[in-house]
N, C-alpha and C positions, 0 to 999 in steps of 0.2 A: 683756509681763510686767506683773504686777500685784503691788504690794508694799503691805502695810499693817501698821503697828505697833500692837499692842493690848496692854493690860494686863488679863489675865483675873482675874475675881474668884472664879471657881469652876473646877473641873476640867473642866467641860463648856463648850465654846465653839461658837457658831454664827456663821458668816461669810456675808456677802452678796457674791456675785461679779458682775462686769459681765455684761450681757446677751449679749455675744458669746462668753462662755465656755460657754453652754448647749449641750449636745450634744457637747462636746469633752472629751478626756481632759485632766485637770489634775493637777498634782502639788502637794501641800501639804506644806511643811516648817516645823517649829517649831524656832526657835533662840532661846536666851536671850541677849539682848544685855547685854554688860557694858560699862557706860560708866564709864570712870575719868576723873574730873575732874583736871586738872593740879593738882599740889600747889603751893600758893603759899607762899613763905617768909614767915613771920610777922614776923621781925625780924632785925636784923643779929646779934643775940646767938645766934639759932638757926643762922645760917651759921657763926659762930665755933665753936659747939659741934660742929657736924657735921664741920668740917674740922680741928678741933684733934686728932683721932685720928691724923692722918697725920704722918709725920716731916717735919721742916723742914730744909732745907739752907741754909747761909749762903753766899750768892752775892756778897757784898759785895766779896770779894777776887778774884773770877773775872775773868779777862781773856781775850778772844778775839782771836786773830791770824788774820785771814782768809788772809793770804799763807801762813802756816805750815800752815793747815788744807788748803790747795789745793796744797801742795808735795808731789808724788808721787815725787820723785827719790830 
């Protein structure tokens, strides 16, 4: 298998293949690669702005009783 990434400057492209491809049937496929760079957070303020849209729940009075949660009687 032979892979080469190119950036064409015109609609006509000429490629050079390895010598062992001569005389064999080959298949050429053109695919546009979409590279998405990971979005980096600019600041803590951006994080606050993004997550401020979600409802907040006050869990300060929340108590969890493991024995009560596991009591299936």
